[in-house]
N, C-alpha and C positions, 0 to 999 in steps of 0.2 A: 504494500500500500504506500503510495507516494504521499509524503507529508508536505504541506505548503504553508506559507505565511500569507494570509490575506490581509492586506492593509486597505482600510477605508478612510477617506478624507471627506469631511463634510463641514458645514457651517454650524456654529454653536446653537443656532435657533432650533435645530432638529436633534440635538444631542440627546435630550431626555427621551424623545420618542424612539430614537434608534437604540439607545441602551435598553429601554423597556422591551422593545421588539426582540433584541438579541437575548435578553433574559428569559423570554418565553420559548426559545428554541430548544428542542430536545436533542438536536444533533450536534451541539457544541457543549463543551464542559466549562468554558470560561473564555474571557477575552481581557485585553488591556485597553485603556483609553487614556489620552493625554491631550492637553491644550497645546497647540503648536502655532507657529506663524508661517503662513504661506507666502511665497514670493514668486513673481512671474511678470510676464509682459502683457498678459490679458487684463485689461483694466475695466472691462464692461460691467463686471459684477461687484466692483469695489466702491465703497462709500468714499466721499470726499476725503475724510480723515485717513482712510486706508491708502488712498492714492498719494497723499502727502507723506505718510510714514513709510510707504513702500512695502507694506505687509498687510496680510489679511488674517484675522483671527480664525482659526480652524480647529477642528477636533480630529484626532487620529485614533482609529480603532484597529487593533491587531488581533487576529484570530489564527491560532495554530490548529490545523485540521487536515483531514485527508483531502486530496484534490477533488474527489467526488462531492464531499460535503461542502467545500468552498464553492464549487460551481453551482450546487443547489442553492446555497446562500445568495449568490449573485443573482440567480434567476428570481428568487423570492424578493430580494431587494429591488430589482427592476420593477416588479409587480406592485409591491407595497409602498415604495418610495419614489414612484414615477414623478418626474419633474423637479426633483430636489437637487439635481446637479451633483450627485455623489460621484466622487472620483475614487478609483481603486486600482490596485495592482496585486498580482499574485506571484510570489517568488518560491522556488523550490527550497526546501530545508535540507541542508547537508547533514545536520545533526541537531538533536534537541533532547532534553531530558533534565533530570535533577542531579545536582551534585550532593551525594549522601556522604 
């Protein structure tokens, strides 16, 4: 089974809804989230203050899962969060575990 790290980037306005949605999923055992700053050249979605500061407040969620579960999560996200401009990427995990 191929393990991946699914990273989801979204705006703070939908963080609570996304976290609640993820907590209802039976196919994942947990996830991490953090406030981050997004930087880029696309300014259409930025407020005036974000354009001046050169950064956008965002939320990053990371989920370690099998590739099949991650792909199912993406399909469900597309259905349940349509129009929210969620950005994602999926990366293969070379190793993961606990240091005992």
